[in-house]
N, C-alpha and C positions, 0 to 999 in steps of 0.2 A: 118349423113344422116338420111333421114326420111325414115321410115318402117311403113305403115299402120297408119300414123299420129303420129307414135312415133319417138322419136330420138335415132338412134342406131349408135355410134361411139366411138371415142376415148375421154375419159375425165379424167381428172387429180383431185384428191381430197387431199387436204393438211389439215391434222388433222384428226385422226381416233380415237376419243374419244366416249363419250356417244352418240353423234348424228352422228358425221362423219362415224364411222364404219357402222352402219344399213344403212345410205345413200349409201355408197359405195357398200355395197352388195345388196341393192335393185337396183342400177343402173346396177351391173353386172346381176343380175337376169333378167332384162328386156332387155338383150342382147348387152349392151354396154361394150366395151373394157375398163376396169377401172384400172388406175393406182393410186397408193395413198402413201402418206408419212406420217410417224410419227416418233417423236424422240424415241418413246417406241419401242423396238423390238418386244414386245409380241403382240403389237396391228397390227404390219406387218404380223405375224405369222396367226392372226385372219383374216387378208385382204385376205391372201392367201386361207385359208378354205372357204371365203366366194365368191371366185371366181375373186377376184382382183390381181393384179400383184404390188408387193411392190417395191418402188424405195427408193434409198438410201439417196438423198436429194432433196429439192425442185427443184434445178437447173438441175436434172437429167432426168425430164420428156421426153417422146419422142416427135419428131418435129411434129408427127402426131396429138398431142393434141392441141386443138385450144379454148377448154373450160376448165377453172381451176376454182375448188371450194374451196374456204376457210372457214373452220370450226374450227375456233380457239377462245380460251377463251377470250382474251382481246386485247386491241388495240396494246399494246407494243410487245406482242408474234405476232400477224399479222404482224406488220411492220418488226419483225425482220426476219420472215420467208419468207417475199417478197424481202427485200431489205438487208438483212444481208449477212454474209459469206455463199456462196453455196445456196443464196436466190432464190426465185421463178422467180426473174427477169432474171436469167441465162436460164430460160427455155422459157419465153415469147418472142413472135414475133409480129410485126406489124400487127395489126389487130385482135389479140387474145381478148378474152373476159375473165374477172376474175369475178366471181360471190362470193360476201362475204355473206356467210350465218350466221355467227357468230354474236353475239351481241356486238359491240364494241363502241356504241354511234354514233350519227349524226356527231358531229364534226370530230371525228376519220374518219369515212366513206367519208366525203368531202374531207379531208386532204390526204387519200389513193388514192381518185380518181383522184385528181390533180397530184399526183406523177407518177401514172400509165399512166395518159395522156400524160405526157413528153415523154414516151416510146412508144407511138402510141397503146396504150392497153386501152379498155374500161372495166369500172367498173360498175357491177350492183350491187345494195345495196338489198339483199334479206334476211332479217331476219326471222327466223322460229317461228312458232306456235306449240304448242303440243309438245309431248315427243318422246323418242326412240321408243316407241311401235309404233307409227304412222309412224315414219321414215322408220322402217322395212316394215309397211304395205303399204306404198305409199300414205298415207292419210295426210300428213303434211299440215298445212296452211302456205302460203307464202305472205309475202308483199315485193313487187319488186319496185324499184325506179331506175331512171336513163335514159338513152337513149332509147326511145320507139322502135326505129328499131332494137336495138340490143337486147331487151326484146323479140319482136316477133320471131327473129332467135334462140333464147336460150329456149324460153317457152317450145317447145316438150321435151326437156331434163328435166326440171323443173317439167312437169307433170308425168313424171316417179316416183316421190318421192312426189309430192303434188297433193291433189285433190281440193284443194281452193287456188287460186292465185288472189290477188288484185294489180293492178298495181296503184302505189302511185304517179307517176310524178317525179318530179327532184330528183337527187342524194341526200340523206339523209333524205328524207321524210319518207321513209319506217322505217328508223331506229328511227327517233323521234316518229312514232306510235308505234313501238315495245317498245321502252323504256317506253312510258306511260303505255302500256299494262301489262309490268313486274311490274311496280310500284303498279298498280291497282290491278291485280291479285295476287301478294304477300301479299298485305294489305288484301284482301278478304279472303285469305286461313287463317291467323291468325283469322279473324272475325269468320269465320266458325268453327275453332277450339274451340274457346271460347264459341260459342253459344251451340255447340253440347256438350261440357263438362258440361255446366251449364245444358242443358236439362236432360241428364243422372243422374247427381248429384241430380236434383230435383225430379227424379223419372219416367221420359219418356223413354220407350223402345227404344233403339238407331235405331232398323230398321223402327220403326214406325215415329220416330222423322225425320230421313233421308227422307221417303216417303212424310211425310206431308208438310215439308220444300220446297221439291222438286216440289210441285205442289201451292207455295205461294210465296210471294215477295222476299223470301229468297233463292230462286232457283238460282243456278249458276254451273258453269262447275265444280268447286272444290267440290261442295256437291254431285253432280251426278257421279262424276269420282274419284277425288283424295280421297274423304272420303268413296263414297258407294262401290268402287271397291278396293281400295288398303289399306287404313287406317284400316277398319273393319275387313279385312284380315291380317293384321299386315304384310303387304308386303311393305318393305321400300327400295327394291333394286331401285337404283337412275334411273328414268326415267328423272327427272329433279331434280338435288341436292340442298340441302340448300346452300352449297357454290355458285354454280352458281346463285341462285337468288339473294344472297347477293352480288355478283359481278355487278349483272344487277341492282340492287336497288341503289348500290353506283353510277353506272354511271349516273342514273337518278336524283340523289339527287345532284350530282355535276353540272350536266347541269342545274338544277333548280337554284342553288346557283349562278352560273354565270349569269343567266338570273334575278336574284332576285325575283324569285318565291318561297314563303314559302310554304312548304309541311308538315305541324305539324303532322297529323294523318298518313301519309305515313312514315315520319322520325320516328315516335315510333315504327311502325310495324317492320321497318328495324332493330331496336335494338333487337327485338326478333330473328331475323336471325343471328345477330352478337352472341346473347346468345347462340343459336343453335350450332354455331361453337365453342365457348368456352365449351360447353358441350359434345364436341365430335362428334356431329351429322351431322357435315358439309359434309361428303361423302355419307349421306342418303337421300333418296327422301324427296322433301320438305315436303311432307305430315308428316314426322317424327318430323315437329316442334311441332306437338300435345304433343308430349312426355314431352316437359317442363312443360305444363299445367297438364297432366296426372300425372306427379311425385309429384306436388304440391298439388292436389286434391285427390289423391289416387283413380282416376276414369281411367277406361282405355276403349276405344273406339274399342271394339271387338265384333264380331258376330261369334259365333261358327260355324263351317260348310261352311263359306263363304270363296271362293277363288278369286283371283284376276280377274278370268275370270267372277264372278259374280254367279258360281254355288253353 
């Protein structure tokens, strides 16, 4: 139901990982009755502490739930969670809405939508921008695609976790845009890392370097956030991990190959994420990719006294 323009009702969350858990917590904080499932028992315990109610399997959500959020890492896991043994399809009723917030690629989203439509269930494609910090604060950016009438119905719920929502039209379009975003963003992060390491090695003070570049043509989200807030404070707790970015870049590169679109620069950047995984950095925040260059140049991007909050 709606209360003061906000959704307040029963919502189910499948996947309580880096993004799913703070989203579930945020929804509970906004007055929703949140039920959640994850295969990891410790994540269910954290959900309880955040005000949600654990469910033993995706097929076990209460009948009152009419909106189901999928926040899972890839297409195979998502399909299994919905249609596998004790899958979400056991909880779904005709007229329910499933919102896929995970990044699984446009082709997988369209296929999932077709399968759900056969059960009388509508799928919205709503990949996320930003990180777990913004999820907890309710300031995510979402790109949403699918049936517009259905989107209007669930928009108040999405506004609990997102401050920016762009409706993108037909199912799969939002995932296409998100796929492109992750390819470009991941490549930019590596370019920023290389530029900053070079600048410091050549004698420029790191704080001055970041400040000057932030008002010039090199200005970008990663410069002002990933590096200025987190890398310089040596905070590599995963807001968005190297493993996840590698997975998302792989989705994009495979989609490009199917469509015969060469991505030579992005493909080279992807190899740096693979290198990061091979070096044991996969579980760290994607800003930790800079450690590869730091190790080879004996340069560390650190500013003493700076915390992740910027103090």
